[in-house]
C-alpha positions as CSV (number, residue, x, y, z in Angstrom):
1,M,94.0,102.0,77.8
2,V,97.6,103.4,78.9
3,R,99.9,101.1,80.6
4,V,102.2,102.3,83.3
5,S,105.4,100.8,83.7
6,G,106.2,99.5,87.0
7,W,109.9,100.8,87.7
8,P,108.7,104.4,87.8
9,V,106.1,103.3,89.9
10,A,108.5,101.6,92.1
11,K,110.8,104.6,92.4
12,L,108.1,106.7,93.6
13,V,106.8,104.6,96.4
14,V,110.2,104.0,97.6
15,S,110.7,107.6,97.8
16,N,107.3,108.0,99.6
17,V,108.2,105.4,102.0
18,I,111.7,107.2,102.8
19,F,109.6,110.4,103.1
20,G,107.7,109.1,105.3
21,T,110.1,107.9,107.7
22,I,111.5,111.8,107.9
23,G,110.0,112.7,111.5
24,L,111.4,109.5,113.1
25,F,115.1,110.7,112.1
26,A,114.6,113.9,113.1
27,V,113.4,113.2,116.6
28,K,115.9,110.5,116.9
29,G,118.4,113.4,116.1
30,G,117.9,115.0,119.3
31,L,118.9,118.4,118.0
32,P,116.9,121.7,117.6
33,A,115.0,122.0,114.0
34,T,117.2,124.6,113.0
35,V,120.5,122.7,113.7
36,T,119.1,119.5,112.0
37,V,118.0,121.3,109.0
38,F,121.2,122.9,108.7
39,W,123.4,119.7,108.6
40,R,120.5,118.2,106.4
41,C,121.5,120.4,103.5
42,I,125.0,120.3,104.0
43,F,124.9,116.7,103.4
44,A,122.3,116.9,101.0
45,A,124.4,119.7,99.0
46,L,127.6,117.4,99.1
47,F,125.2,114.3,97.7
48,L,123.8,116.3,95.0
49,L,126.5,118.1,94.0
50,I,128.3,114.8,93.1
51,W,124.9,113.3,91.6
52,C,124.6,116.6,89.6
53,L,128.5,116.4,88.3
54,M,128.1,113.1,87.2
55,R,125.1,113.7,85.3
56,G,126.2,116.5,83.5
57,Y,123.8,118.8,84.8
58,L,125.8,121.5,85.6
59,R,126.8,122.7,82.4
60,P,127.3,126.4,82.2
61,S,124.7,126.3,79.2
62,A,122.1,124.4,81.6
63,L,122.3,127.1,84.1
64,S,120.9,131.0,84.2
65,S,120.9,133.6,86.6
66,K,116.6,133.7,86.3
67,M,117.3,129.6,87.6
68,F,119.5,130.9,90.1
69,L,117.1,133.7,91.5
70,L,113.8,131.6,91.4
71,A,115.7,128.7,93.2
72,A,117.0,131.0,95.9
73,I,113.7,132.5,96.2
74,G,112.1,129.0,96.6
75,G,114.9,127.8,98.9
76,V,114.0,130.3,101.2
77,A,110.4,129.1,101.1
78,S,111.3,125.5,101.4
79,I,114.0,126.0,104.2
80,G,111.3,127.7,106.5
81,G,109.1,124.9,105.8
82,S,111.6,122.0,106.9
83,V,112.4,124.1,110.0
84,A,108.7,124.6,111.0
85,L,107.8,120.6,109.9
86,F,110.7,119.7,112.3
87,G,109.5,122.0,115.0
88,S,106.4,120.5,114.7
89,F,107.3,117.2,115.7
90,Q,108.5,118.4,119.4
91,Y,105.1,119.0,119.8
92,A,102.7,117.0,117.6
93,T,103.1,113.5,116.8
94,I,104.7,112.5,113.8
95,G,101.6,111.1,112.5
96,T,99.4,114.1,113.1
97,A,102.0,116.6,111.9
98,T,102.5,114.8,108.8
99,I,98.8,114.5,107.9
100,V,98.3,118.2,108.5
101,Y,101.5,118.9,106.6
102,H,99.6,117.0,103.6
103,V,97.3,119.7,102.5
104,Q,99.6,121.3,100.7
105,P,98.6,120.6,97.4
106,F,95.3,122.7,98.4
107,L,97.5,125.4,99.4
108,F,99.4,125.2,96.2
109,I,95.8,125.7,94.4
110,L,94.9,128.5,96.6
111,I,97.9,130.4,96.0
112,G,97.8,130.0,92.6
113,A,93.9,131.4,92.6
114,F,94.8,134.3,94.9
115,A,98.6,135.3,93.9
116,F,98.7,134.6,90.3
117,K,94.8,134.8,89.3
118,E,94.9,131.1,88.0
119,R,91.2,129.6,87.4
120,V,90.0,127.3,90.4
121,R,87.0,125.2,88.8
122,P,84.0,124.4,90.7
123,F,84.8,120.7,91.5
124,E,88.2,121.7,92.9
125,M,86.8,123.9,95.4
126,F,84.4,121.1,96.3
127,W,87.2,118.9,96.8
128,I,89.0,121.6,98.7
129,F,86.2,122.3,101.1
130,V,86.1,118.2,101.7
131,A,89.8,118.1,102.6
132,F,89.7,120.7,104.8
133,G,87.3,119.4,106.5
134,G,89.5,116.4,107.2
135,L,92.2,118.7,108.0
136,G,89.8,119.5,111.1
137,L,89.2,116.0,112.2
138,S,92.7,114.9,111.6
139,T,94.2,117.3,114.2
140,G,92.8,115.5,116.7
141,L,91.4,118.5,118.6
142,V,87.7,117.5,117.9
143,R,87.9,116.1,121.7
144,T,87.3,117.7,125.0
145,A,90.5,120.3,125.3
146,D,92.9,119.1,127.7
147,P,96.2,120.8,128.6
148,A,98.2,118.7,126.5
149,D,96.2,120.0,123.4
150,V,97.9,123.6,123.8
151,G,101.0,122.0,122.8
152,R,99.5,119.8,120.2
153,F,97.8,122.9,118.7
154,L,101.4,124.8,118.5
155,G,102.6,121.6,116.8
156,I,100.0,121.8,114.2
157,V,100.3,125.5,113.5
158,L,103.7,124.8,112.8
159,S,103.0,122.0,110.3
160,L,100.3,124.3,108.5
161,V,103.3,127.1,108.3
162,A,105.3,124.4,106.9
163,A,102.6,123.2,104.3
164,L,102.2,126.9,103.0
165,L,105.5,127.6,102.7
166,Y,106.3,124.3,101.0
167,A,103.2,125.5,98.3
168,A,104.7,128.6,97.8
169,G,108.0,127.2,97.1
170,A,106.4,124.8,95.1
171,M,104.6,127.6,93.0
172,I,107.9,129.6,92.6
173,G,109.6,126.2,91.2
174,K,106.6,126.3,88.7
175,C,108.2,129.0,86.9
176,L,111.5,127.2,86.4
177,G,109.9,125.2,84.0
178,K,111.8,122.3,82.6
179,Q,114.7,123.4,84.6
180,Q,116.4,120.0,86.2
181,T,114.9,119.7,89.4
182,E,118.2,118.1,91.0
183,V,120.0,121.3,90.4
184,T,117.2,123.5,91.7
185,T,117.0,121.4,95.1
186,L,121.0,121.7,95.1
187,V,120.7,125.4,94.8
188,Q,118.0,125.6,97.9
189,A,120.3,123.1,99.9
190,I,123.2,125.8,99.5
191,V,120.8,128.7,100.2
192,G,120.0,126.5,103.7
193,I,123.2,126.3,104.6
194,I,123.8,130.3,103.9
195,L,120.4,131.1,106.0
196,L,120.6,128.5,108.9
197,V,124.6,129.0,109.8
198,P,124.0,131.7,112.4
199,F,121.4,129.4,114.5
200,A,123.0,126.0,113.7
201,H,125.8,126.3,116.6
202,V,128.4,125.1,114.6
203,L,131.2,125.4,116.8
204,Q,129.9,123.4,119.4
205,P,130.2,119.5,119.0
206,L,127.3,117.4,118.4
207,P,126.5,114.1,120.3
208,L,128.1,111.4,118.4
209,A,124.8,109.6,118.1
210,S,123.4,112.5,116.2
211,W,125.6,112.1,113.2
212,K,123.8,109.0,111.7
213,W,121.0,110.6,111.8
214,L,121.5,114.0,110.1
215,I,123.9,112.1,107.2
216,A,120.8,109.8,106.8
217,L,118.4,113.0,106.5
218,G,120.7,114.4,104.0
219,V,121.8,111.9,101.8
220,I,118.6,109.5,101.9
221,H,115.7,111.5,102.9
222,T,116.7,114.2,100.4
223,G,119.4,113.2,98.1
224,I,118.4,109.9,97.1
225,A,114.7,110.4,97.9
226,Y,114.5,113.4,95.5
227,V,116.4,111.8,92.9
228,L,114.0,108.8,92.8
229,M,110.9,110.8,93.2
230,F,112.1,113.3,90.4
231,S,113.0,110.4,88.0
232,A,109.6,109.0,88.3
233,Y,107.5,112.0,87.7
234,P,107.7,112.7,83.8
235,Q,106.7,109.0,83.3
236,L,103.9,109.0,85.5
237,R,100.2,110.6,85.2
238,T,98.9,113.3,87.7
239,A,96.4,111.0,89.4
240,I,99.1,108.1,90.1
241,I,101.1,110.5,91.5
242,G,98.8,112.2,93.8
243,A,97.5,108.8,94.7
244,L,100.8,107.5,95.7
245,A,101.8,110.4,97.8
246,F,99.8,109.1,100.6
247,I,102.0,106.8,101.1
248,F,104.2,109.4,103.0
249,P,101.8,110.2,105.9
250,L,100.4,106.7,106.0
251,V,104.1,105.4,106.9
252,S,104.6,108.5,109.2
253,V,101.7,107.1,111.2
254,L,102.8,103.4,111.1
255,V,106.2,104.7,112.4
256,D,104.4,106.6,115.2
257,W,102.7,103.4,116.1
258,L,105.8,101.2,115.9
259,A,108.5,103.5,117.4
260,F,106.7,105.5,120.2
261,G,103.4,103.7,120.4
262,K,101.2,106.4,119.4
263,T,98.0,105.7,117.5
264,L,95.3,107.9,115.7
265,Q,92.0,108.5,117.3
266,P,88.8,107.2,114.9
267,A,88.1,110.8,114.2
268,Q,91.6,111.4,112.9
269,W,91.3,108.3,110.6
270,V,88.4,109.7,109.1
271,G,90.0,113.0,108.5
272,L,93.2,111.2,106.7
273,A,90.7,109.5,104.5
274,L,89.0,112.9,103.6
275,I,92.4,114.4,102.8
276,I,93.1,111.3,100.9
277,L,89.7,111.9,98.8
278,G,89.8,115.2,98.2
279,T,93.2,114.8,96.8
280,L,92.2,112.2,94.5
281,G,89.0,114.0,93.7
282,V,91.2,117.2,92.2
283,Q,94.0,115.0,90.7
284,M,91.6,112.7,89.1
285,A,89.1,115.6,88.0
286,W,86.3,113.8,89.6
287,R,83.0,116.1,89.3
288,P,80.3,115.1,91.5
289,R,76.9,115.6,90.5
290,L,74.0,116.7,92.7
291,R,70.8,115.5,91.3
292,R,68.1,117.9,91.8
293,S,64.9,116.9,93.7
294,V,61.8,116.1,91.9
295,E,58.6,117.6,93.2
């Protein structure tokens, strides 16, 4: 029997709890998505630069032009995903947007299948269909349509775009192999600064109340959370990582309820459960067995 140390599990739990509050901090900042992500990248880059220098990750021998190129390309996808996700919070609730965003593991599999001809096993397709059925329920659009659904639909679309871009960035990151992930994230933060500076209105003063939320998004939600997550990954099995990942959307739902008084509808809870079931089915390689009827 394989024993799992409690410390890596604790680090991954804490990182997912932090991620679960990201929507609250983005909304409380009260700024456009491009401005929020730009300053998040600024403070994340400062934190990660100090961290990587302290850990000796920036030795010339550990860096390569291939790493910078792939990290930069992945950074474009990652930053686009962050802008889309933060933008979705303006239209859909934080809980709904985060649940929809959490289909990215399945998009990762599908991108690998279509773009890189990676084999998708039948049981994986089964669980992907289960999860996407859950996605349909979790959107909250299964009710009778009303005018508010138009804005909610836009938020859901932005969330799906964010998930797709994140999955694409993760697939590119897969090509980096064992490259130090904090360095990759640092490069992506720098790419984000370069990409978003024309849209960040840097010469316009920001409300004083927004700075604490922006600093937290960069230092806590990117720097600290990513360091905790990346240090835990090598010591945990994939199934455990997949299971603990659902702390992220569950905390988001809780934050939505406590901070804004918004709760999920019963159908949305069923949808979330199906997405969790689908992810665990893929991560733990559950193979459903269908019995043939006996005549």
